[in-house]
All heavy atoms as an XYZ file, in Angstrom:
618
protein
N     -31.116    -62.175     47.218
C     -31.952    -63.332     46.948
C     -33.086    -63.393     47.976
O     -32.845    -63.357     49.179
C     -31.102    -64.604     47.030
C     -31.870    -65.851     46.777
C     -30.988    -67.087     46.882
O     -29.744    -66.971     46.826
O     -31.558    -68.156     47.039
N     -34.283    -63.479     47.489
C     -35.459    -63.554     48.359
C     -35.623    -64.997     48.857
O     -35.655    -65.935     48.066
C     -36.699    -63.123     47.601
S     -38.202    -63.228     48.579
N     -35.707    -65.153     50.173
C     -35.888    -66.493     50.752
C     -37.208    -66.627     51.489
O     -37.691    -67.732     51.722
C     -34.734    -66.876     51.692
C     -34.616    -65.859     52.824
C     -33.436    -67.011     50.931
C     -33.666    -66.269     53.921
N     -37.803    -65.504     51.887
C     -39.052    -65.540     52.637
C     -39.820    -64.252     52.367
O     -39.245    -63.248     51.968
C     -38.777    -65.684     54.124
N     -41.140    -64.308     52.593
C     -41.944    -63.110     52.405
C     -43.092    -63.072     53.395
O     -43.504    -64.099     53.927
C     -42.493    -63.034     50.986
C     -43.557    -64.075     50.676
C     -44.049    -63.954     49.250
O     -43.272    -63.680     48.344
N     -45.329    -64.163     49.041
N     -43.571    -61.864     53.625
C     -44.777    -61.605     54.413
C     -45.739    -60.868     53.506
O     -45.356    -59.904     52.848
C     -44.480    -60.716     55.618
C     -43.785    -61.334     56.799
C     -43.431    -60.264     57.813
C     -44.643    -62.387     57.439
N     -46.981    -61.296     53.486
C     -47.986    -60.585     52.707
C     -47.883    -60.851     51.231
O     -47.503    -61.926     50.799
N     -48.214    -59.832     50.448
C     -48.224    -59.965     49.007
C     -49.455    -60.707     48.510
O     -50.392    -60.986     49.257
N     -49.467    -61.022     47.240
C     -50.605    -61.698     46.623
C     -50.909    -63.035     47.291
O     -52.071    -63.408     47.433
C     -50.348    -61.906     45.134
C     -50.352    -60.621     44.345
C     -50.084    -60.880     42.878
C     -50.003    -59.567     42.113
N     -49.712    -59.786     40.701
N     -49.874    -63.746     47.720
C     -50.074    -65.057     48.350
C     -50.881    -64.957     49.636
O     -51.567    -65.896     50.021
C     -48.727    -65.719     48.629
N     -50.815    -63.813     50.315
C     -51.546    -63.607     51.570
C     -52.746    -62.680     51.374
O     -53.340    -62.219     52.328
C     -50.611    -63.044     52.630
N     -53.086    -62.415     50.101
C     -54.233    -61.559     49.783
C     -54.065    -60.128     50.303
O     -55.023    -59.509     50.756
C     -55.517    -62.172     50.317
C     -56.650    -62.084     49.330
O     -56.437    -61.746     48.173
N     -57.847    -62.371     49.785
N     -52.838    -59.618     50.242
C     -52.543    -58.261     50.708
C     -52.010    -57.453     49.532
O     -51.034    -57.843     48.894
C     -51.494    -58.271     51.849
C     -51.111    -56.850     52.231
C     -52.009    -59.040     53.040
N     -52.694    -56.344     49.252
C     -52.206    -55.453     48.199
C     -51.731    -54.160     48.850
O     -51.948    -53.925     50.028
C     -53.317    -55.171     47.190
O     -54.382    -54.516     47.830
N     -51.124    -53.341     48.097
C     -50.606    -52.081     48.642
C     -49.128    -52.184     48.927
O     -48.612    -53.247     49.249
N     -48.469    -51.071     48.778
C     -47.024    -51.000     48.958
C     -46.681    -50.722     50.406
O     -47.268    -49.840     51.034
C     -46.509    -49.865     48.084
C     -45.281    -50.185     47.336
C     -44.972    -49.133     46.323
N     -44.622    -47.877     46.983
C     -44.438    -46.747     46.332
N     -44.584    -46.685     45.050
N     -44.113    -45.665     46.983
N     -45.739    -51.448     50.948
C     -45.264    -51.180     52.310
C     -44.380    -49.941     52.256
O     -43.428    -49.874     51.493
C     -44.483    -52.386     52.878
C     -43.813    -52.024     54.189
C     -45.410    -53.572     53.063
N     -44.728    -48.946     53.077
C     -43.977    -47.694     53.110
C     -42.923    -47.699     54.211
O     -41.906    -47.051     54.096
C     -44.923    -46.513     53.311
C     -45.964    -46.359     52.218
C     -45.344    -46.139     50.877
C     -44.944    -44.710     50.721
N     -44.424    -44.333     49.442
N     -43.202    -48.410     55.312
C     -42.246    -48.502     56.410
C     -42.616    -49.715     57.248
O     -43.755    -50.183     57.210
C     -42.298    -47.239     57.266
C     -41.050    -47.055     58.136
O     -40.101    -47.874     58.028
O     -41.019    -46.102     58.938
N     -41.644    -50.232     57.967
C     -41.913    -51.355     58.860
C     -40.947    -51.319     60.031
O     -39.925    -50.649     59.985
C     -41.829    -52.703     58.129
C     -40.442    -53.102     57.723
C     -39.684    -53.945     58.532
C     -39.888    -52.656     56.544
C     -38.398    -54.315     58.163
C     -38.609    -53.022     56.166
C     -37.867    -53.853     56.973
N     -41.305    -52.038     61.067
C     -40.447    -52.171     62.231
C     -40.571    -53.609     62.708
O     -41.602    -54.255     62.500
C     -40.867    -51.202     63.334
C     -39.714    -50.721     64.197
O     -38.639    -51.367     64.166
O     -39.878    -49.726     64.908
N     -39.539    -54.110     63.338
C     -39.520    -55.481     63.848
C     -39.353    -55.410     65.357
O     -38.424    -54.777     65.855
C     -38.371    -56.290     63.225
C     -38.476    -56.279     61.698
C     -38.373    -57.720     63.769
C     -37.248    -56.817     60.983
N     -40.278    -56.049     66.069
C     -40.273    -56.012     67.533
C     -40.115    -57.431     68.062
O     -40.957    -58.288     67.792
C     -41.595    -55.404     68.071
C     -41.578    -55.356     69.587
C     -41.822    -54.024     67.482
N     -39.043    -57.713     68.796
C     -38.899    -59.043     69.409
C     -39.989    -59.244     70.467
O     -40.331    -58.314     71.201
C     -37.519    -59.004     70.067
C     -36.841    -57.789     69.550
C     -37.899    -56.845     69.077
N     -40.542    -60.452     70.528
C     -41.538    -60.776     71.549
C     -40.781    -61.156     72.817
O     -40.052    -62.153     72.826
C     -42.454    -61.931     71.096
C     -43.438    -62.292     72.193
C     -43.177    -61.552     69.807
N     -40.903    -60.354     73.879
C     -40.142    -60.620     75.106
C     -40.406    -62.022     75.661
O     -41.554    -62.466     75.726
C     -40.644    -59.547     76.080
C     -41.205    -58.467     75.215
C     -41.752    -59.172     74.012
N     -39.332    -62.717     76.020
C     -39.434    -64.034     76.642
C     -39.876    -65.154     75.723
O     -40.219    -66.238     76.187
N     -39.868    -64.931     74.407
C     -40.387    -65.936     73.477
C     -39.323    -66.851     72.886
O     -39.655    -67.829     72.229
C     -41.117    -65.253     72.323
O     -40.182    -64.576     71.490
N     -38.075    -66.498     73.037
C     -37.025    -67.317     72.430
C     -36.838    -67.091     70.949
O     -36.435    -67.983     70.230
N     -37.161    -65.887     70.471
C     -36.865    -65.561     69.075
C     -38.065    -65.206     68.217
O     -37.903    -64.897     67.035
N     -39.278    -65.244     68.759
C     -40.447    -64.848     67.978
C     -40.410    -63.343     67.733
O     -39.870    -62.581     68.533
C     -41.742    -65.219     68.694
C     -41.906    -66.720     68.893
O     -41.207    -67.496     68.210
O     -42.734    -67.112     69.722
N     -41.008    -62.922     66.608
C     -40.981    -61.516     66.215
C     -42.364    -61.042     65.814
O     -43.169    -61.815     65.299
C     -40.044    -61.314     65.013
C     -38.599    -61.767     65.173
C     -37.907    -61.778     63.817
C     -37.869    -60.861     66.146
N     -42.622    -59.760     66.017
C     -43.795    -59.095     65.461
C     -43.280    -58.088     64.436
O     -42.441    -57.242     64.756
C     -44.620    -58.360     66.534
C     -45.181    -59.330     67.558
C     -45.731    -57.538     65.889
C     -46.292    -60.227     67.066
N     -43.749    -58.207     63.215
C     -43.445    -57.236     62.176
C     -44.633    -56.280     62.106
O     -45.774    -56.709     61.974
C     -43.272    -57.918     60.814
C     -41.942    -58.579     60.624
C     -41.587    -59.700     61.350
C     -41.044    -58.087     59.686
C     -40.366    -60.321     61.169
C     -39.822    -58.706     59.490
C     -39.479    -59.817     60.238
N     -44.356    -54.990     62.207
C     -45.377    -53.957     62.101
C     -45.125    -53.258     60.764
O     -44.052    -52.702     60.555
C     -45.279    -52.945     63.262
C     -46.394    -51.921     63.176
C     -45.278    -53.663     64.608
N     -46.099    -53.345     59.856
C     -45.911    -52.803     58.510
C     -46.986    -51.776     58.196
O     -48.176    -52.035     58.393
C     -45.962    -53.930     57.483
N     -46.578    -50.600     57.720
C     -47.494    -49.545     57.311
C     -47.501    -49.470     55.795
O     -46.444    -49.446     55.166
C     -47.057    -48.203     57.893
N     -48.694    -49.453     55.218
C     -48.831    -49.472     53.769
C     -49.386    -48.164     53.233
O     -50.062    -47.411     53.944
C     -49.773    -50.602     53.348
O     -49.265    -51.841     53.757
N     -49.164    -47.939     51.947
C     -49.678    -46.733     51.312
C     -51.199    -46.745     51.229
O     -51.811    -45.710     50.993
C     -49.058    -46.554     49.923
O     -49.301    -47.694     49.133
N     -51.836    -47.900     51.460
C     -53.303    -47.965     51.466
C     -53.886    -47.523     52.813
O     -55.095    -47.530     53.009
C     -53.792    -49.362     51.111
C     -53.381    -50.436     52.110
O     -52.729    -50.128     53.124
O     -53.711    -51.614     51.859
N     -53.031    -47.134     53.769
C     -53.488    -46.633     55.053
C     -53.625    -47.689     56.136
O     -54.054    -47.395     57.241
N     -53.253    -48.920     55.840
C     -53.388    -50.005     56.818
C     -52.072    -50.241     57.554
O     -50.995    -50.171     56.968
C     -53.810    -51.296     56.129
N     -52.197    -50.510     58.855
C     -51.062    -50.974     59.657
C     -51.349    -52.443     59.954
O     -52.409    -52.783     60.480
C     -50.920    -50.182     60.976
C     -49.797    -50.760     61.826
C     -50.677    -48.716     60.690
N     -50.417    -53.309     59.567
C     -50.612    -54.744     59.747
C     -49.570    -55.298     60.714
O     -48.400    -54.928     60.649
C     -50.508    -55.465     58.412
C     -51.653    -55.145     57.475
C     -51.500    -55.846     56.119
N     -52.652    -55.591     55.284
C     -52.798    -54.518     54.504
N     -51.844    -53.598     54.449
N     -53.895    -54.373     53.773
N     -50.021    -56.191     61.585
C     -49.134    -56.889     62.517
C     -49.007    -58.325     62.066
O     -50.013    -59.020     61.867
C     -49.698    -56.858     63.943
C     -49.940    -55.491     64.552
C     -50.527    -55.642     65.949
C     -48.672    -54.681     64.600
N     -47.769    -58.761     61.917
C     -47.470    -60.129     61.497
C     -46.680    -60.821     62.597
O     -45.685    -60.286     63.070
C     -46.627    -60.122     60.226
C     -47.282    -59.495     59.042
C     -47.274    -58.175     58.701
C     -48.031    -60.159     58.033
N     -47.964    -57.987     57.551
C     -48.445    -59.188     57.115
C     -48.378    -61.491     57.818
C     -49.195    -59.501     55.996
C     -49.126    -61.799     56.702
C     -49.536    -60.814     55.802
N     -47.101    -62.011     62.981
C     -46.361    -62.822     63.949
C     -45.471    -63.783     63.178
O     -45.948    -64.518     62.306
C     -47.315    -63.616     64.851
C     -46.597    -64.554     65.775
C     -45.965    -64.077     66.909
C     -46.521    -65.910     65.495
C     -45.283    -64.937     67.763
C     -45.848    -66.769     66.332
C     -45.228    -66.284     67.463
N     -44.181    -63.760     63.475
C     -43.216    -64.650     62.820
C     -42.540    -65.487     63.898
O     -41.877    -64.957     64.790
C     -42.172    -63.854     61.998
C     -41.157    -64.788     61.373
C     -42.869    -63.020     60.939
N     -42.736    -66.791     63.820
C     -42.154    -67.723     64.784
C     -40.641    -67.739     64.622
O     -40.126    -67.753     63.504
C     -42.740    -69.122     64.552
C     -42.328    -70.145     65.551
C     -43.108    -69.956     66.821
C     -42.759    -71.048     67.807
N     -42.943    -70.627     69.176
N     -39.921    -67.734     65.736
C     -38.464    -67.793     65.703
C     -37.986    -68.997     64.908
O     -38.504    -70.094     65.065
N     -37.053    -68.787     64.015
C     -36.490    -69.867     63.209
C     -37.217    -70.130     61.901
O     -36.728    -70.886     61.067
N     -38.382    -69.507     61.684
C     -39.135    -69.800     60.464
C     -38.456    -69.246     59.211
O     -38.572    -69.832     58.136
C     -40.568    -69.289     60.565
O     -40.597    -67.891     60.721
N     -37.724    -68.141     59.342
C     -37.012    -67.606     58.177
C     -35.866    -68.541     57.796
O     -35.639    -68.826     56.624
C     -36.518    -66.172     58.434
C     -35.668    -65.677     57.272
C     -37.698    -65.245     58.671
N     -35.160    -69.070     58.780
C     -34.085    -70.034     58.494
C     -34.650    -71.287     57.849
O     -34.050    -71.850     56.931
C     -33.356    -70.417     59.784
O     -32.709    -69.295     60.325
N     -35.816    -71.732     58.314
C     -36.459    -72.912     57.724
C     -36.866    -72.644     56.280
O     -36.742    -73.515     55.419
C     -37.670    -73.323     58.550
N     -37.327    -71.413     55.993
C     -37.711    -71.048     54.630
C     -36.501    -71.048     53.711
O     -36.590    -71.460     52.557
C     -38.374    -69.675     54.623
N     -35.360    -70.624     54.226
C     -34.131    -70.574     53.426
C     -33.754    -71.958     52.914
O     -33.297    -72.111     51.794
C     -33.001    -69.980     54.247
C     -31.728    -69.754     53.468
C     -30.676    -69.033     54.288
O     -30.763    -69.019     55.523
O     -29.756    -68.491     53.663
N     -33.990    -72.976     53.699
C     -33.610    -74.330     53.303
C     -34.524    -74.912     52.225
O     -34.182    -75.911     51.605
C     -33.607    -75.265     54.526
O     -34.929    -75.433     55.018
N     -35.670    -74.276     51.965
C     -36.605    -74.786     50.961
C     -36.191    -74.403     49.543
O     -36.670    -74.986     48.580
C     -38.023    -74.315     51.248
C     -38.572    -74.917     52.524
C     -39.983    -74.491     52.782
C     -40.467    -75.126     54.080
N     -41.835    -74.767     54.378
N     -35.356    -73.386     49.405
C     -34.825    -73.031     48.099
C     -35.705    -72.102     47.266
O     -35.318    -71.688     46.196
N     -36.912    -71.786     47.722
C     -37.794    -70.869     46.997
C     -38.449    -69.950     48.026
O     -38.627    -70.345     49.176
C     -38.852    -71.652     46.236
N     -38.806    -68.727     47.606
C     -39.453    -67.829     48.570
C     -40.690    -68.471     49.195
O     -41.532    -69.032     48.508
C     -39.839    -66.616     47.724
C     -38.888    -66.642     46.578
C     -38.628    -68.098     46.306
N     -40.768    -68.413     50.507
C     -41.841    -69.044     51.263
C     -42.524    -68.007     52.129
O     -41.866    -67.151     52.721
C     -41.254    -70.157     52.170
O     -40.569    -71.086     51.349
C     -42.323    -70.864     52.950
N     -43.844    -68.081     52.219
C     -44.605    -67.196     53.104
C     -44.308    -67.589     54.546
O     -44.449    -68.744     54.923
C     -46.100    -67.352     52.817
C     -46.989    -66.387     53.535
C     -46.933    -64.978     52.982
O     -46.644    -64.077     53.749
N     -47.173    -64.778     51.715
N     -43.833    -66.647     55.333
C     -43.590    -66.891     56.753
C     -44.477    -65.951     57.542
O     -44.842    -64.888     57.079
C     -42.109    -66.684     57.154
C     -41.211    -67.681     56.455
C     -41.653    -65.272     56.892
N     -44.826    -66.341     58.712
C     -45.610    -65.476     59.566
C     -47.101    -65.583     59.324
O     -47.573    -66.165     58.361
N     -47.825    -65.005     60.268
C     -49.279    -65.024     60.240
C     -49.782    -63.615     60.522
O     -49.327    -62.963     61.465
C     -49.799    -65.987     61.305
C     -51.286    -66.039     61.404
C     -51.726    -67.010     62.480
C     -53.246    -66.998     62.569
N     -53.733    -67.866     63.621
N     -50.716    -63.158     59.713
C     -51.319    -61.852     59.926
C     -52.191    -61.937     61.171
O     -53.108    -62.757     61.244
C     -52.158    -61.447     58.719
C     -52.814    -60.076     58.773
C     -51.763    -58.968     58.834
C     -53.718    -59.882     57.572
N     -51.893    -61.104     62.185
C     -52.636    -61.177     63.445
C     -53.476    -59.933     63.715
O     -54.283    -59.941     64.644
C     -51.704    -61.460     64.649
C     -51.095    -62.838     64.537
C     -50.624    -60.406     64.777
N     -53.308    -58.887     62.930
C     -54.113    -57.699     63.151
C     -53.945    -56.675     62.053
O     -52.883    -56.575     61.451
N     -55.030    -55.940     61.782
C     -55.011    -54.857     60.796
C     -55.757    -53.673     61.385
O     -56.847    -53.839     61.945
C     -55.695    -55.272     59.473
C     -55.687    -54.121     58.474
C     -55.054    -56.505     58.871
N     -55.171    -52.494     61.260
C     -55.845    -51.260     61.662
C     -55.843    -50.322     60.464
O     -54.777    -49.984     59.946
C     -55.135    -50.604     62.849
C     -55.736    -49.292     63.286
C     -57.143    -49.446     63.851
O     -57.383    -50.324     64.664
N     -58.046    -48.612     63.410
N     -57.019    -49.942     60.006
C     -57.143    -48.999     58.899
C     -57.079    -47.584     59.458
O     -57.853    -47.233     60.349
C     -58.467    -49.214     58.162
C     -58.628    -50.597     57.555
C     -57.748    -50.843     56.355
O     -57.209    -49.863     55.781
O     -57.579    -52.014     55.998
N     -56.161    -46.783     58.955
C     -55.998    -45.420     59.475
C     -56.825    -44.395     58.713
O     -57.086    -43.325     59.236
C     -54.521    -45.017     59.412
O     -54.137    -44.786     58.065
N     -57.179    -44.710     57.489
C     -57.891    -43.735     56.669
C     -56.973    -42.694     56.051
O     -57.433    -41.788     55.375
N     -55.684    -42.820     56.291
C     -54.703    -41.867     55.763
C     -53.541    -42.626     55.138
O     -53.261    -43.762     55.497
C     -54.147    -40.987     56.884
O     -55.163    -40.274     57.509
N     -52.857    -41.963     54.245
C     -51.664    -42.554     53.657
C     -50.539    -42.490     54.687
O     -50.204    -41.407     55.182
C     -51.267    -41.809     52.400
C     -50.092    -42.427     51.730
C     -49.787    -41.748     50.431
N     -48.620    -42.387     49.852
C     -47.931    -41.883     48.872
N     -48.287    -40.738     48.334
N     -46.888    -42.509     48.409
N     -49.959    -43.622     55.016
C     -48.902    -43.696     56.026
C     -47.550    -43.684     55.324
O     -47.342    -44.410     54.357
C     -49.049    -44.964     56.873
C     -50.411    -44.971     57.555
C     -47.925    -45.070     57.890
C     -50.747    -46.273     58.239
N     -46.626    -42.868     55.819
C     -45.305    -42.811     55.210
C     -44.197    -43.298     56.136
O     -43.108    -43.608     55.659
C     -44.975    -41.382     54.738
O     -45.077    -40.503     55.861
C     -45.937    -40.936     53.648
N     -44.450    -43.343     57.448
C     -43.436    -43.825     58.368
C     -44.094    -44.283     59.661
O     -45.228    -43.921     59.940
C     -42.370    -42.785     58.649
S     -43.016    -41.267     59.388
N     -43.379    -45.102     60.434
C     -43.886    -45.554     61.726
C     -42.736    -45.975     62.603
O     -41.614    -46.138     62.151
C     -44.908    -46.689     61.569
C     -44.466    -48.057     61.044
C     -43.707    -48.875     62.061
C     -45.683    -48.836     60.639
N     -43.043    -46.175     63.859
C     -42.098    -46.708     64.834
C     -42.874    -47.625     65.759
O     -44.055    -47.410     66.016
N     -42.247    -48.678     66.242
C     -42.933    -49.636     67.118
C     -41.981    -50.116     68.200
O     -40.758    -50.106     68.016
C     -43.427    -50.816     66.292
N     -42.546    -50.539     69.333
C     -41.738    -51.065     70.419
C     -42.614    -51.940     71.299
O     -43.841    -51.819     71.291
C     -41.115    -49.930     71.238
C     -42.131    -48.989     71.846
C     -42.621    -49.203     73.131
C     -42.596    -47.903     71.125
C     -43.567    -48.337     73.671
C     -43.536    -47.034     71.665
C     -44.014    -47.255     72.941
N     -41.990    -52.822     72.059
C     -42.714    -53.657     73.014
C     -42.809    -52.909     74.327
O     -41.806    -52.366     74.815
C     -41.979    -54.981     73.216
N     -43.998    -52.853     74.904
C     -44.170    -52.196     76.190
C     -43.764    -53.171     77.296
O     -44.088    -54.354     77.222
C     -45.600    -51.732     76.369
C     -45.959    -50.686     75.331
S     -47.494    -49.833     75.589
C     -47.288    -49.097     77.159
N     -43.036    -52.680     78.286
C     -42.521    -53.566     79.330
C     -43.428    -53.655     80.550
O     -43.121    -54.342     81.510
C     -41.109    -53.164     79.731
C     -41.036    -51.760     80.309
O     -42.093    -51.138     80.550
O     -39.921    -51.288     80.517
N     -44.550    -52.948     80.556
C     -45.493    -53.035     81.651
C     -45.131    -52.228     82.873
O     -45.748    -52.357     83.920
N     -44.109    -51.404     82.775
C     -43.696    -50.591     83.919
C     -44.461    -49.297     83.938
O     -44.743    -48.688     82.997
C     -42.170    -50.315     83.892
C     -41.771    -49.389     85.001
C     -41.433    -51.609     83.927
């Protein structure tokens, strides 16, 4: 059962997601960055506030969660990716 979504027609994003990774925001208390690579060659970063997916679940219908915070066009079809938070060391 779908309870929440990122992107899609509601967020004016087309293209199929080929791979994604979820990176916890250090020291944020549950905030997440979703890194999504699409077949259109774009890598998109979505900020999702901690607890927003649980809040969407209580609404009973799929709800857009998160905010698009960055897009990088690669010019190539992306099939996989990996992401991590840098610790500054």
